[in-house]
N, C-alpha and C positions, 0 to 999 in steps of 0.2 A: 748712035749717040746715047749717052747715059746721064741720068739725073740721080743725085744722092742728096738725102736730107739727113743731117746728123745733129746731135746735141753734144755739148761738153760742159764741164764745170770750169769756169774761169779761175785762174789762180787768185788767191786771196789778196795779193798785193798788186794786181794789175792796175795800170794807170790809164787815163784817157789818152795819153801820148802813145802808149803801147798799142791801144786799139787803133789809133790813127795810123800807126806804123803797119799794122796788119792790113788795113785798107789800102794804104799807099802801095805796099808791096803787091797785093792782089791786083790792083789796078794797073800796075806797071807790068806784071808778068802774065796775067791771064789772057790778054789779047793774042799774044804770040802762041799760046797754048790752045786757043780756041775755046776757052772756058768763060762762062758767064755765071751769074748767080747773085745771091743776096746773103748778107751777114746780119743776124739779129743778135743784139747783145743787151743784157740787163738782168737784174735779179740774180747776179752771180753766175749767169749762164751765157753760153754762146749757142746759137743754132745757125746752121749754114746750109744753103742749097748750092750745090755745084752742078753745072750741066755743061756737057761738051763731049768731045770724042772720048770713047771708052778708055783707051790707054792713058791719055793725058789727064782725064778726070780721076782715074784710080791712082795714078802716080801722085797727083796733087793731094789727094786725100791721105795717102801714106806719108807724104811729107808733113802734112798738117798734124798727123798723129805724134810726130816728134817735137812739136812746138811746146816749149815749157810754160807758155802763158796760159795753158789750159790742160785739162786732163779728163779722164773717164769719158772718152769719146764713145758714143753709141749711135750706130746707124739706125735710124728710124725707118727709112724707106730707101730702096734703090730700085730703079727701073730703067729699062730701055725707053727711048723716046725718039720720035721723028722730028719734033718741033721744040724750039726753045720757048720757054715762058719769059725768061729774063734777057732776051736778046739785046736790049738797050743798055744793059748794066754789066760792065766788066766785073764789078762787084758793088752792088747797091748796099746800102746800110739802113737798118731800122734800129733805133735806140728804144728798146722796149723789152720788158720781161716776156720771153717767148710764150709763157702760159697765158698772156692776155689775148692771144689769138684763139678764136672760137674752136678750131679743129685740132689744135695741138694736143690737148689732153687725150682725145680719142686715138690719135695716131700713136702716141707714146704707149697707151695701154695695149694697143694691138701690135706692137713692134715684133712680137714673137709669133704672130699669126700672119695670114695673108691679109694685107690691107686692101680694101676696096679701092680701085683706081680712081673712082669718083671722089672719094674722101681726100685722097692725096692731091688730085687736081684742084679741088675746091680750096685746099690749104694754100697751094701755090698761087692761085688767083687772088686769095686774100692778101698774101704778101705783095703781089704785084699792085693791087689796088692801094695798099698802104704806101708803097714806094712812090706811086704816081700821084698820090693825094696832096702832097704838100711840101712846103719848104723845110719842115722839121726833119726830113729824110734826105739823104745825100745820094744822088744817082750814080755818080762816078763812072 
């Protein structure tokens, strides 16, 4: 199994309806692909975690690269994994500027270096806590 964390810049004219469409499409298609994850959007950015079987996850990421609703995709971290962190979420969503998360700036700064596994895991757990915390976030 594989886990990917990436950033991208949302298109300037993206609408709430387009973001809902991304979520609906993910939630419809991800279960059959064995993919789970979370989408964070705000501040003109997207950040997404995809986790699932290696081929399905990589194919989905390549498909995402072609989506015109965002650009400048940058993988921040990619790693093999034995366990899912977001097993309850075909695609959870957090409406927040990604840089409001404590560990994101450090992960982004180290994207060209080896990222410590603990820092990456702490970031994923922070996302999960935010998803599980309240009604402002949609579990999907």
